[in-house]
Biopython code that builds the backbone (N, CA, C, O; Angstrom):
import numpy as np
from Bio.PDB.StructureBuilder import StructureBuilder

atoms = [
    (1, "MET", "N", (0.790, -1.450, -0.254)),
    (1, "MET", "CA", (0.171, -0.304, -0.202)),
    (1, "MET", "C", (0.901, 1.142, -0.019)),
    (1, "MET", "O", (1.994, 1.265, 0.535)),
    (2, "PRO", "N", (0.186, 2.161, -0.532)),
    (2, "PRO", "CA", (1.122, 3.389, -0.369)),
    (2, "PRO", "C", (1.398, 4.347, 0.876)),
    (2, "PRO", "O", (0.490, 4.821, 1.558)),
    (3, "LYS", "N", (2.695, 4.566, 1.084)),
    (3, "LYS", "CA", (2.980, 5.634, 2.422)),
    (3, "LYS", "C", (1.934, 6.758, 2.518)),
    (3, "LYS", "O", (1.559, 7.451, 1.572)),
    (4, "LYS", "N", (1.595, 6.827, 3.545)),
    (4, "LYS", "CA", (1.106, 8.430, 3.815)),
    (4, "LYS", "C", (1.920, 9.425, 4.238)),
    (4, "LYS", "O", (2.875, 9.249, 4.994)),
    (5, "GLY", "N", (1.525, 10.634, 3.707)),
    (5, "GLY", "CA", (3.020, 11.501, 4.103)),
    (5, "GLY", "C", (3.376, 11.594, 2.965)),
    (5, "GLY", "O", (2.968, 11.099, 1.915)),
    (6, "LYS", "N", (4.597, 12.619, 3.357)),
    (6, "LYS", "CA", (5.683, 12.704, 2.543)),
    (6, "LYS", "C", (6.280, 11.887, 2.361)),
    (6, "LYS", "O", (6.488, 11.102, 3.285)),
    (7, "LEU", "N", (6.989, 11.612, 0.762)),
    (7, "LEU", "CA", (7.683, 10.174, 0.683)),
    (7, "LEU", "C", (9.267, 10.750, 0.586)),
    (7, "LEU", "O", (9.322, 11.939, 0.271)),
    (8, "ASN", "N", (10.665, 10.029, 0.829)),
    (8, "ASN", "CA", (11.849, 10.550, 0.639)),
    (8, "ASN", "C", (12.067, 9.944, -0.639)),
    (8, "ASN", "O", (11.452, 8.883, -0.742)),
    (9, "LYS", "N", (12.813, 10.299, -1.763)),
    (9, "LYS", "CA", (13.376, 9.969, -2.971)),
    (9, "LYS", "C", (13.443, 7.967, -2.946)),
    (9, "LYS", "O", (13.246, 7.436, -4.039)),
    (10, "LEU", "N", (13.678, 7.142, -1.871)),
    (10, "LEU", "CA", (13.710, 5.711, -2.114)),
    (10, "LEU", "C", (11.806, 5.221, -1.813)),
    (10, "LEU", "O", (11.302, 4.376, -2.554)),
    (11, "GLU", "N", (11.239, 5.669, -1.043)),
    (11, "GLU", "CA", (10.052, 5.710, -1.363)),
    (11, "GLU", "C", (9.161, 6.104, -2.566)),
    (11, "GLU", "O", (8.175, 5.526, -3.023)),
    (12, "GLN", "N", (9.717, 7.137, -2.916)),
    (12, "GLN", "CA", (8.769, 7.746, -4.093)),
    (12, "GLN", "C", (9.493, 6.811, -5.502)),
    (12, "GLN", "O", (8.873, 6.411, -6.487)),
    (13, "GLN", "N", (10.837, 6.654, -5.238)),
    (13, "GLN", "CA", (10.832, 5.377, -6.811)),
    (13, "GLN", "C", (10.387, 3.522, -6.644)),
    (13, "GLN", "O", (10.501, 2.638, -7.492)),
    (14, "ARG", "N", (9.957, 3.453, -5.460)),
    (14, "ARG", "CA", (9.297, 2.334, -4.872)),
    (14, "ARG", "C", (7.984, 2.535, -5.228)),
    (14, "ARG", "O", (7.383, 1.507, -5.541)),
    (15, "GLU", "N", (7.276, 3.716, -5.276)),
    (15, "GLU", "CA", (5.938, 3.623, -5.415)),
    (15, "GLU", "C", (5.796, 3.946, -7.169)),
    (15, "GLU", "O", (4.976, 3.424, -7.926)),
    (16, "GLN", "N", (6.727, 4.838, -7.483)),
    (16, "GLN", "CA", (6.617, 4.858, -8.544)),
    (16, "GLN", "C", (6.708, 3.567, -9.987)),
    (16, "GLN", "O", (6.316, 3.698, -11.147)),
    (17, "ASP", "N", (7.422, 2.300, -9.270)),
    (17, "ASP", "CA", (7.751, 1.457, -9.889)),
    (17, "ASP", "C", (6.493, 0.521, -10.432)),
    (17, "ASP", "O", (5.446, 0.441, -9.790)),
    (18, "LYS", "N", (6.666, -0.040, -11.438)),
    (18, "LYS", "CA", (5.334, -0.712, -12.171)),
    (18, "LYS", "C", (4.841, -1.860, -11.396)),
    (18, "LYS", "O", (3.784, -1.986, -10.778)),
    (19, "THR", "N", (5.628, -2.507, -11.524)),
    (19, "THR", "CA", (5.281, -3.729, -10.207)),
    (19, "THR", "C", (4.047, -3.366, -8.747)),
    (19, "THR", "O", (2.959, -3.853, -8.439)),
    (20, "PHE", "N", (4.947, -2.250, -8.135)),
    (20, "PHE", "CA", (4.386, -1.322, -7.228)),
    (20, "PHE", "C", (2.704, -1.198, -7.647)),
    (20, "PHE", "O", (1.762, -1.738, -7.068)),
    (21, "ARG", "N", (2.669, -0.306, -8.844)),
    (21, "ARG", "CA", (1.393, 0.430, -9.296)),
    (21, "ARG", "C", (0.459, -0.597, -9.567)),
    (21, "ARG", "O", (-0.665, -0.330, -9.143)),
    (22, "ALA", "N", (0.603, -2.005, -10.307)),
    (22, "ALA", "CA", (0.493, -3.266, -10.522)),
    (22, "ALA", "C", (-0.261, -3.680, -9.323)),
    (22, "ALA", "O", (-1.440, -3.925, -9.579)),
    (23, "LEU", "N", (0.102, -3.839, -8.002)),
    (23, "LEU", "CA", (-0.001, -4.527, -7.045)),
    (23, "LEU", "C", (-1.046, -3.914, -6.245)),
    (23, "LEU", "O", (-1.739, -4.544, -5.446)),
    (24, "ARG", "N", (-1.183, -2.181, -6.571)),
    (24, "ARG", "CA", (-2.109, -1.314, -6.072)),
    (24, "ARG", "C", (-3.283, -1.344, -6.157)),
    (24, "ARG", "O", (-4.196, -1.124, -5.362)),
    (25, "HIS", "N", (-3.184, -1.861, -7.992)),
    (25, "HIS", "CA", (-4.503, -1.571, -8.516)),
    (25, "HIS", "C", (-5.377, -3.067, -8.350)),
    (25, "HIS", "O", (-6.605, -3.119, -8.418)),
    (26, "GLN", "N", (-4.557, -4.170, -8.137)),
    (26, "GLN", "CA", (-5.138, -5.283, -7.844)),
    (26, "GLN", "C", (-5.331, -5.454, -6.501)),
    (26, "GLN", "O", (-5.633, -6.623, -6.261)),
    (27, "HIS", "N", (-5.287, -4.870, -5.682)),
    (27, "HIS", "CA", (-5.601, -4.419, -4.169)),
    (27, "HIS", "C", (-6.931, -3.733, -4.484)),
    (27, "HIS", "O", (-8.001, -4.222, -4.122)),
    (28, "ALA", "N", (-6.840, -2.595, -5.164)),
    (28, "ALA", "CA", (-8.428, -2.297, -5.330)),
    (28, "ALA", "C", (-9.331, -3.099, -5.795)),
    (28, "ALA", "O", (-10.479, -2.824, -5.446)),
    (29, "THR", "N", (-9.185, -4.069, -6.519)),
    (29, "THR", "CA", (-9.707, -5.313, -7.346)),
    (29, "THR", "C", (-10.342, -5.920, -5.726)),
    (29, "THR", "O", (-11.439, -5.889, -5.169)),
    (30, "VAL", "N", (-9.161, -6.386, -5.430)),
    (30, "VAL", "CA", (-9.769, -7.373, -4.237)),
    (30, "VAL", "C", (-10.753, -6.343, -2.780)),
    (30, "VAL", "O", (-11.743, -6.878, -2.280)),
    (31, "GLU", "N", (-10.409, -5.276, -2.411)),
    (31, "GLU", "CA", (-11.153, -4.907, -1.960)),
    (31, "GLU", "C", (-12.945, -4.965, -2.519)),
    (31, "GLU", "O", (-13.942, -5.515, -2.049)),
    (32, "SER", "N", (-12.628, -3.837, -4.105)),
    (32, "SER", "CA", (-14.070, -4.149, -4.575)),
    (32, "SER", "C", (-14.877, -5.422, -4.041)),
    (32, "SER", "O", (-15.761, -5.444, -3.185)),
    (33, "ALA", "N", (-14.330, -6.481, -4.781)),
    (33, "ALA", "CA", (-14.940, -7.897, -4.573)),
    (33, "ALA", "C", (-15.425, -8.373, -3.413)),
    (33, "ALA", "O", (-16.238, -9.296, -3.387)),
    (34, "ILE", "N", (-14.702, -7.443, -1.734)),
    (34, "ILE", "CA", (-15.153, -8.059, -1.000)),
    (34, "ILE", "C", (-16.407, -7.409, -0.135)),
    (34, "ILE", "O", (-17.322, -7.784, 0.598)),
    (35, "ASN", "N", (-15.814, -6.094, -0.736)),
    (35, "ASN", "CA", (-17.580, -4.961, -0.654)),
    (35, "ASN", "C", (-18.796, -5.701, -1.323)),
    (35, "ASN", "O", (-19.876, -5.613, -0.739)),
    (36, "CYS", "N", (-18.697, -6.698, -2.940)),
    (36, "CYS", "CA", (-19.624, -7.204, -3.191)),
    (36, "CYS", "C", (-20.527, -8.338, -2.746)),
    (36, "CYS", "O", (-21.684, -8.720, -2.919)),
    (37, "LEU", "N", (-18.970, -8.841, -1.810)),
    (37, "LEU", "CA", (-19.693, -9.967, -0.859)),
    (37, "LEU", "C", (-20.044, -9.796, 0.026)),
    (37, "LEU", "O", (-20.926, -10.564, 0.410)),
    (38, "GLU", "N", (-19.590, -8.651, 0.976)),
    (38, "GLU", "CA", (-20.574, -8.241, 2.173)),
    (38, "GLU", "C", (-21.849, -7.303, 1.528)),
    (38, "GLU", "O", (-22.532, -6.874, 2.459)),
    (39, "HIS", "N", (-22.280, -6.934, 0.405)),
    (39, "HIS", "CA", (-23.344, -6.732, -0.372)),
    (39, "HIS", "C", (-24.226, -7.927, -0.609)),
    (39, "HIS", "O", (-25.285, -7.810, -1.226)),
    (40, "HIS", "N", (-23.913, -8.783, -0.250)),
    (40, "HIS", "CA", (-24.698, -10.114, -1.105)),
    (40, "HIS", "C", (-24.873, -11.171, 0.404)),
    (40, "HIS", "O", (-25.413, -12.271, 0.288)),
    (41, "GLY", "N", (-24.408, -10.732, 1.635)),
    (41, "GLY", "CA", (-24.967, -11.036, 2.853)),
    (41, "GLY", "C", (-23.621, -11.721, 3.528)),
    (41, "GLY", "O", (-23.786, -12.634, 4.337)),
    (42, "LEU", "N", (-22.522, -11.354, 3.251)),
    (42, "LEU", "CA", (-21.511, -11.752, 3.913)),
    (42, "LEU", "C", (-20.900, -10.865, 5.175)),
    (42, "LEU", "O", (-19.925, -11.177, 5.860)),
    (43, "ASN", "N", (-21.565, -9.907, 5.281)),
    (43, "ASN", "CA", (-21.104, -9.193, 6.345)),
    (43, "ASN", "C", (-20.750, -9.238, 7.765)),
    (43, "ASN", "O", (-19.960, -8.551, 8.413)),
    (44, "ARG", "N", (-21.679, -10.412, 8.170)),
    (44, "ARG", "CA", (-21.892, -10.849, 9.670)),
    (44, "ARG", "C", (-22.352, -12.188, 9.401)),
    (44, "ARG", "O", (-23.164, -12.373, 8.494)),
    (45, "CYS", "N", (-21.918, -13.130, 10.093)),
    (45, "CYS", "CA", (-22.092, -14.783, 9.898)),
    (45, "CYS", "C", (-23.003, -15.351, 11.251)),
    (45, "CYS", "O", (-22.339, -15.728, 12.217)),
    (46, "PRO", "N", (-24.081, -15.401, 11.317)),
    (46, "PRO", "CA", (-24.968, -15.469, 12.499)),
    (46, "PRO", "C", (-24.587, -16.921, 12.726)),
    (46, "PRO", "O", (-24.660, -17.225, 13.917)),
    (47, "ASP", "N", (-24.067, -18.247, 11.644)),
    (47, "ASP", "CA", (-23.932, -19.480, 12.335)),
    (47, "ASP", "C", (-22.832, -19.739, 13.443)),
    (47, "ASP", "O", (-22.071, -18.798, 13.665)),
    (48, "LYS", "N", (-22.654, -20.953, 14.190)),
    (48, "LYS", "CA", (-21.346, -20.940, 15.271)),
    (48, "LYS", "C", (-20.949, -21.935, 14.857)),
    (48, "LYS", "O", (-21.710, -22.812, 14.449)),
    (49, "GLY", "N", (-19.382, -22.069, 14.858)),
    (49, "GLY", "CA", (-19.168, -23.260, 14.347)),
    (49, "GLY", "C", (-18.355, -23.350, 12.962)),
    (49, "GLY", "O", (-19.055, -22.740, 12.154)),
    (50, "LEU", "N", (-17.134, -23.854, 12.274)),
    (50, "LEU", "CA", (-16.185, -23.763, 11.028)),
    (50, "LEU", "C", (-17.031, -24.524, 10.183)),
    (50, "LEU", "O", (-16.754, -24.355, 8.996)),
    (51, "TYR", "N", (-18.140, -25.446, 10.433)),
    (51, "TYR", "CA", (-18.778, -25.817, 9.315)),
    (51, "TYR", "C", (-19.694, -25.291, 8.483)),
    (51, "TYR", "O", (-20.011, -25.430, 7.301)),
    (52, "SER", "N", (-20.249, -24.253, 9.980)),
    (52, "SER", "CA", (-21.195, -23.494, 9.647)),
    (52, "SER", "C", (-20.211, -21.914, 8.823)),
    (52, "SER", "O", (-20.433, -21.465, 7.699)),
    (53, "PHE", "N", (-19.482, -21.549, 9.525)),
    (53, "PHE", "CA", (-18.872, -20.741, 8.818)),
    (53, "PHE", "C", (-19.081, -21.089, 7.160)),
    (53, "PHE", "O", (-19.882, -20.627, 6.347)),
    (54, "ARG", "N", (-17.816, -22.287, 6.998)),
    (54, "ARG", "CA", (-17.707, -22.394, 5.748)),
    (54, "ARG", "C", (-19.027, -22.664, 4.841)),
    (54, "ARG", "O", (-18.912, -22.468, 3.631)),
    (55, "ARG", "N", (-20.575, -23.208, 5.481)),
    (55, "ARG", "CA", (-21.515, -23.388, 4.360)),
    (55, "ARG", "C", (-22.132, -21.658, 4.422)),
    (55, "ARG", "O", (-23.025, -21.501, 3.589)),
    (56, "TYR", "N", (-21.919, -20.789, 4.978)),
    (56, "TYR", "CA", (-22.268, -19.573, 4.850)),
    (56, "TYR", "C", (-21.285, -18.303, 3.972)),
    (56, "TYR", "O", (-21.755, -17.222, 3.615)),
    (57, "ASN", "N", (-19.983, -18.705, 3.768)),
    (57, "ASN", "CA", (-19.429, -18.268, 2.542)),
    (57, "ASN", "C", (-19.704, -18.728, 1.566)),
    (57, "ASN", "O", (-19.650, -17.991, 0.582)),
    (58, "ALA", "N", (-20.135, -20.189, 1.383)),
    (58, "ALA", "CA", (-20.077, -20.778, 0.344)),
    (58, "ALA", "C", (-21.406, -20.074, -0.395)),
    (58, "ALA", "O", (-21.510, -19.953, -1.616)),
    (59, "LEU", "N", (-22.212, -19.718, 0.398)),
    (59, "LEU", "CA", (-23.183, -19.247, 0.208)),
    (59, "LEU", "C", (-23.011, -17.699, -0.621)),
    (59, "LEU", "O", (-22.921, -17.116, -1.702)),
    (60, "GLY", "N", (-23.036, -17.629, 0.363)),
    (60, "GLY", "CA", (-22.232, -15.788, -0.027)),
    (60, "GLY", "C", (-21.839, -15.793, -1.661)),
    (60, "GLY", "O", (-22.375, -15.258, -2.632)),
    (61, "VAL", "N", (-20.398, -16.829, -1.480)),
    (61, "VAL", "CA", (-20.047, -16.228, -3.034)),
    (61, "VAL", "C", (-20.958, -16.737, -4.236)),
    (61, "VAL", "O", (-21.062, -16.332, -5.394)),
    (62, "LEU", "N", (-21.621, -17.842, -3.495)),
    (62, "LEU", "CA", (-22.701, -18.250, -5.012)),
    (62, "LEU", "C", (-23.991, -17.153, -5.186)),
    (62, "LEU", "O", (-24.630, -17.293, -6.229)),
    (63, "ALA", "N", (-24.292, -16.415, -4.553)),
    (63, "ALA", "CA", (-24.908, -15.726, -4.716)),
    (63, "ALA", "C", (-24.535, -14.453, -5.180)),
    (63, "ALA", "O", (-25.352, -13.555, -5.386)),
    (64, "TYR", "N", (-22.759, -14.305, -5.428)),
    (64, "TYR", "CA", (-22.051, -13.490, -5.836)),
    (64, "TYR", "C", (-21.987, -13.465, -7.335)),
    (64, "TYR", "O", (-22.243, -12.550, -8.118)),
    (65, "ASN", "N", (-21.423, -15.179, -7.625)),
    (65, "ASN", "CA", (-21.472, -15.523, -8.932)),
    (65, "ASN", "C", (-23.217, -15.343, -9.576)),
    (65, "ASN", "O", (-23.632, -14.788, -10.593)),
    (66, "LEU", "N", (-23.690, -15.831, -8.845)),
    (66, "LEU", "CA", (-25.315, -16.017, -9.635)),
    (66, "LEU", "C", (-25.867, -14.645, -10.577)),
    (66, "LEU", "O", (-26.387, -14.556, -11.689)),
    (67, "HIS", "N", (-25.424, -13.533, -9.410)),
    (67, "HIS", "CA", (-25.492, -12.494, -9.452)),
    (67, "HIS", "C", (-24.504, -11.810, -10.564)),
    (67, "HIS", "O", (-24.982, -10.894, -11.232)),
    (68, "LYS", "N", (-23.520, -12.101, -10.732)),
    (68, "LYS", "CA", (-22.479, -11.842, -12.070)),
    (68, "LYS", "C", (-22.833, -12.479, -13.171)),
    (68, "LYS", "O", (-22.721, -12.002, -14.301)),
    (69, "LEU", "N", (-23.299, -13.634, -12.893)),
    (69, "LEU", "CA", (-24.277, -14.878, -14.306)),
    (69, "LEU", "C", (-25.123, -14.037, -14.692)),
    (69, "LEU", "O", (-25.121, -13.590, -15.839)),
    (70, "GLY", "N", (-26.099, -13.648, -13.652)),
    (70, "GLY", "CA", (-27.467, -12.839, -14.360)),
    (70, "GLY", "C", (-27.683, -11.534, -15.000)),
    (70, "GLY", "O", (-28.697, -11.259, -15.641)),
    (71, "ASN", "N", (-26.373, -10.487, -14.739)),
    (71, "ASN", "CA", (-25.529, -9.625, -15.292)),
    (71, "ASN", "C", (-25.410, -9.857, -16.685)),
    (71, "ASN", "O", (-25.971, -9.222, -17.579)),
    (72, "ILE", "N", (-24.574, -10.896, -16.808)),
    (72, "ILE", "CA", (-24.271, -11.501, -18.177)),
    (72, "ILE", "C", (-25.207, -11.885, -19.258)),
    (72, "ILE", "O", (-25.131, -11.533, -20.435)),
    (73, "LEU", "N", (-26.326, -12.846, -18.578)),
    (73, "LEU", "CA", (-27.404, -13.425, -19.318)),
    (73, "LEU", "C", (-28.510, -11.832, -19.765)),
    (73, "LEU", "O", (-29.033, -11.745, -20.876)),
    (74, "LEU", "N", (-28.669, -10.813, -18.760)),
    (74, "LEU", "CA", (-29.150, -9.272, -18.961)),
    (74, "LEU", "C", (-28.446, -8.420, -20.728)),
    (74, "LEU", "O", (-28.880, -7.838, -21.722)),
    (75, "ALA", "N", (-27.100, -8.914, -20.112)),
    (75, "ALA", "CA", (-26.475, -7.750, -21.299)),
    (75, "ALA", "C", (-26.667, -8.609, -22.540)),
    (75, "ALA", "O", (-27.052, -8.094, -23.590)),
    (76, "GLN", "N", (-26.362, -10.119, -22.424)),
    (76, "GLN", "CA", (-26.679, -11.189, -23.339)),
    (76, "GLN", "C", (-27.667, -10.561, -24.554)),
    (76, "GLN", "O", (-27.432, -10.269, -25.726)),
    (77, "ASP", "N", (-29.150, -10.475, -23.542)),
    (77, "ASP", "CA", (-30.789, -10.558, -23.830)),
    (77, "ASP", "C", (-30.288, -8.970, -24.526)),
    (77, "ASP", "O", (-30.260, -9.017, -25.756)),
    (78, "LYS", "N", (-29.976, -7.877, -24.051)),
    (78, "LYS", "CA", (-29.568, -6.276, -24.656)),
    (78, "LYS", "C", (-29.511, -6.460, -26.193)),
    (78, "LYS", "O", (-30.272, -6.086, -27.085)),
    (79, "LYS", "N", (-28.185, -7.264, -26.205)),
    (79, "LYS", "CA", (-27.409, -7.197, -27.203)),
    (79, "LYS", "C", (-28.650, -7.855, -28.370)),
    (79, "LYS", "O", (-29.048, -7.319, -29.405)),
    (80, "GLN", "N", (-28.981, -8.926, -27.888)),
    (80, "GLN", "CA", (-29.980, -9.736, -28.818)),
    (80, "GLN", "C", (-31.012, -8.624, -29.536)),
    (80, "GLN", "O", (-31.270, -8.324, -30.702)),
    (81, "LEU", "N", (-31.426, -8.212, -28.324)),
    (81, "LEU", "CA", (-32.948, -7.460, -29.101)),
    (81, "LEU", "C", (-32.222, -5.778, -30.237)),
    (81, "LEU", "O", (-32.742, -5.128, -31.144)),
    (82, "SER", "N", (-31.107, -5.698, -29.660)),
    (82, "SER", "CA", (-30.747, -4.361, -30.720)),
    (82, "SER", "C", (-30.254, -4.809, -31.952)),
    (82, "SER", "O", (-29.641, -4.041, -32.694)),
    (83, "LYS", "N", (-30.477, -6.063, -32.261)),
    (83, "LYS", "CA", (-29.849, -6.728, -33.373)),
    (83, "LYS", "C", (-31.299, -6.841, -34.368)),
    (83, "LYS", "O", (-31.453, -6.746, -35.586)),
    (84, "ARG", "N", (-32.111, -7.050, -33.411)),
    (84, "ARG", "CA", (-33.642, -7.342, -34.448)),
    (84, "ARG", "C", (-33.892, -6.261, -34.808)),
    (84, "ARG", "O", (-33.245, -5.282, -34.437)),
    (85, "PRO", "N", (-35.132, -6.193, -35.806)),
    (85, "PRO", "CA", (-35.855, -5.436, -36.578)),
    (85, "PRO", "C", (-36.353, -4.482, -35.622)),
    (85, "PRO", "O", (-36.581, -4.810, -34.458)),
    (86, "ALA", "N", (-36.563, -3.120, -36.134)),
    (86, "ALA", "CA", (-37.642, -2.436, -35.375)),
    (86, "ALA", "C", (-38.809, -3.027, -35.276)),
    (86, "ALA", "O", (-39.230, -3.206, -34.133)),
    (87, "TYR", "N", (-39.523, -3.422, -36.269)),
    (87, "TYR", "CA", (-41.173, -3.854, -36.282)),
    (87, "TYR", "C", (-41.017, -5.507, -35.804)),
    (87, "TYR", "O", (-41.865, -6.374, -36.018)),
    (88, "ALA", "N", (-39.694, -5.701, -35.095)),
    (88, "ALA", "CA", (-39.835, -7.550, -34.087)),
    (88, "ALA", "C", (-39.832, -7.128, -32.690)),
    (88, "ALA", "O", (-40.269, -7.729, -31.708)),
    (89, "LYS", "N", (-39.127, -5.718, -32.793)),
    (89, "LYS", "CA", (-39.072, -4.866, -31.440)),
    (89, "LYS", "C", (-40.359, -5.060, -30.483)),
    (89, "LYS", "O", (-40.542, -5.536, -29.363)),
    (90, "ALA", "N", (-41.067, -4.527, -31.361)),
    (90, "ALA", "CA", (-42.887, -4.228, -30.949)),
    (90, "ALA", "C", (-43.375, -5.460, -30.534)),
    (90, "ALA", "O", (-44.284, -5.490, -29.705)),
    (91, "ALA", "N", (-43.021, -6.229, -30.877)),
    (91, "ALA", "CA", (-44.240, -7.240, -30.557)),
    (91, "ALA", "C", (-43.731, -8.451, -29.155)),
    (91, "ALA", "O", (-44.523, -9.306, -28.760)),
]
sb = StructureBuilder()
sb.init_structure("model")
sb.init_model(0)
sb.init_chain("A")
sb.init_seg("    ")
for serial, (resi, resn, name, xyz) in enumerate(atoms, 1):
    if name == "N":
        sb.init_residue(resn, " ", resi, " ")
    sb.init_atom(name, np.array(xyz, "f"), 0.0, 1.0, " ", f" {name:<3s}", serial, name[0])
structure = sb.get_structure()
């Protein structure tokens, strides 16, 4: 993660490196995925025990994947509708 505040020359060179920038962007992607999982019910686990925790996580990941697949299917339907002639769209 980037350091807060004023950077010395060595730290500034490190943060301008291509690998550092790539890892920083990758971190943002992971944070986004975590936020999406929390939005789909994984912000709090009401069950007790490791087995229940794993089951709860699996259901949250399944909900996330179903949401993504639904978005893909909706995009495909929208693309197919835009290819149809104008007289067929009204029906």
